[in-house]
C-alpha positions as CSV (number, residue, x, y, z in Angstrom):
1,M,-1.8,11.7,-9.5
2,S,0.5,9.5,-7.5
3,I,-0.9,6.7,-5.3
4,E,1.8,4.7,-3.9
5,V,0.8,1.3,-2.4
6,T,3.3,-0.7,-0.2
7,N,3.0,-4.0,1.5
8,S,5.0,-5.0,4.4
9,S,2.2,-7.1,6.1
10,G,3.4,-10.5,5.0
11,R,-0.1,-11.1,3.4
12,L,-1.2,-11.0,-0.2
13,V,-3.2,-7.8,-0.7
14,P,-5.1,-6.3,-3.7
15,S,-2.6,-3.5,-4.2
16,N,-3.6,-2.8,-7.9
17,E,-7.3,-2.8,-7.1
18,V,-6.8,-0.4,-4.1
19,N,-4.8,1.9,-6.4
20,S,-7.7,1.7,-9.0
21,L,-10.3,2.2,-6.3
22,L,-8.7,5.2,-4.8
23,T,-8.0,6.8,-8.1
24,F,-11.7,6.4,-8.9
25,A,-12.8,7.8,-5.5
26,M,-10.5,10.8,-5.8
27,G,-12.1,11.6,-9.1
28,Q,-15.6,11.1,-7.7
29,L,-14.6,13.4,-4.8
30,E,-13.4,16.0,-7.3
31,L,-9.7,15.9,-6.0
32,N,-7.0,17.2,-8.2
33,P,-5.5,14.3,-10.2
34,E,-2.0,15.6,-9.2
35,C,-2.7,14.9,-5.6
36,D,-0.4,12.4,-3.8
37,L,-1.6,9.6,-1.6
38,S,0.2,6.8,0.1
39,V,-1.4,3.5,1.4
40,G,0.6,1.1,3.4
41,F,-0.4,-2.5,4.3
42,I,1.3,-3.3,7.6
43,D,1.3,-6.2,10.1
44,D,-0.7,-6.2,13.2
45,D,2.2,-5.5,15.5
46,Y,3.1,-2.3,13.8
47,M,-0.5,-1.2,13.6
48,T,-0.8,-1.7,17.4
49,E,2.3,0.4,17.9
50,L,0.8,3.2,15.6
51,H,-2.6,3.0,17.3
52,I,-0.9,3.5,20.9
53,K,1.4,6.2,19.6
54,W,-1.0,8.3,17.6
55,M,-4.4,7.5,19.0
56,D,-3.5,6.7,22.5
57,E,-5.6,3.7,22.4
58,P,-4.6,0.1,23.2
59,G,-4.4,-2.8,20.7
60,S,-4.6,-2.9,17.0
61,T,-7.1,-1.3,14.7
62,D,-8.3,-1.8,11.0
63,V,-7.2,1.6,9.4
64,L,-5.3,4.8,10.4
65,S,-5.2,7.9,8.4
66,F,-2.5,10.6,8.6
67,P,-3.6,13.6,6.7
68,M,-0.8,16.0,5.5
69,D,-2.3,18.8,3.3
70,M,-6.0,19.7,2.9
71,P,-6.9,21.2,-0.4
72,E,-8.0,24.8,0.3
73,N,-10.0,25.0,-3.0
74,V,-11.4,22.3,-5.2
75,G,-8.8,21.2,-7.6
76,D,-5.8,22.1,-5.4
77,A,-2.8,19.6,-6.0
78,V,-1.5,18.6,-2.5
79,T,0.1,15.7,-0.7
80,L,-3.0,14.2,0.9
81,G,-1.3,12.0,3.4
82,D,-0.9,8.3,4.4
83,I,-3.4,5.4,5.0
84,M,-2.3,2.4,7.0
85,I,-4.3,-0.8,6.9
86,S,-3.8,-4.0,8.8
87,P,-5.0,-7.0,6.5
88,D,-5.0,-9.2,9.6
89,F,-7.5,-7.0,11.4
90,A,-9.4,-6.7,8.0
91,A,-9.6,-10.4,7.8
92,E,-11.3,-10.7,11.2
93,Q,-13.8,-7.9,10.4
94,A,-14.6,-9.5,7.0
95,K,-15.6,-12.7,8.8
96,V,-17.9,-11.0,11.2
97,A,-19.4,-8.8,8.4
98,G,-19.9,-11.8,6.1
99,H,-18.0,-10.5,3.0
100,S,-14.6,-11.0,1.5
101,I,-11.3,-9.7,2.8
102,E,-10.9,-7.8,-0.4
103,H,-14.2,-6.0,0.0
104,E,-13.2,-5.1,3.6
105,I,-9.9,-3.7,2.3
106,Y,-11.7,-1.7,-0.3
107,I,-14.0,-0.2,2.3
108,L,-11.0,0.5,4.7
109,A,-9.0,2.2,2.0
110,T,-11.9,4.4,1.1
111,H,-12.7,5.0,4.7
112,G,-9.1,6.2,5.2
113,L,-9.3,8.5,2.2
114,L,-12.5,10.1,3.6
115,H,-10.8,10.6,7.0
116,I,-7.9,12.3,5.2
117,I,-10.2,14.9,3.5
118,G,-12.0,15.7,6.7
119,Y,-14.9,13.2,7.1
120,D,-15.3,11.7,10.6
121,H,-17.8,9.4,12.4
122,A,-17.7,10.8,15.8
123,D,-21.5,11.3,16.1
124,P,-24.3,9.1,14.6
125,A,-25.2,11.7,11.9
126,E,-21.5,12.0,10.7
127,E,-21.2,8.2,10.8
128,R,-24.3,7.7,8.5
129,V,-22.9,10.1,6.0
130,M,-19.4,8.8,5.9
131,F,-20.3,5.1,6.0
132,A,-23.0,5.7,3.2
133,L,-20.4,7.5,1.1
134,Q,-17.7,4.9,1.4
135,E,-20.1,2.1,0.5
136,D,-21.4,4.1,-2.5
137,L,-17.8,4.8,-3.8
138,V,-16.8,1.2,-3.5
139,K,-20.1,0.1,-5.3
140,K,-19.7,2.5,-8.1
141,W,-16.1,1.6,-8.5
142,K,-17.0,-2.1,-8.8
143,Q,-19.7,-1.3,-11.3
144,S,-17.1,0.6,-13.4
145,Q,-14.8,-2.3,-13.7
């Protein structure tokens, strides 16, 4: 498995922990260990640019996912795609939520992975499933450390 984590945000980010978390989550989700995934930590200006270009929505956002290949069968090795995270946006959300920036980044990275493999939160039922799963994966990963 290849998880590439890059950071051009200008902030310190928990790159090694995100790599560990996503490796754990991919195993829990029964994705082939040979799947490739990229995570980029970017500044808020670049996130705003991506958000406008790809989502046609103004302003910045916390995380964007860019799926590439969807495994057709359990265990297929594919290039999953890219997850882009704004640590600046995450910091603001963490304050509102009352937890650490690191925890917010873990939730966002997992959220991005779930979007890549087809989860969505367009309606309340989907949101409950997706948000519960991302919290559960982060919690289980932390317990395994």
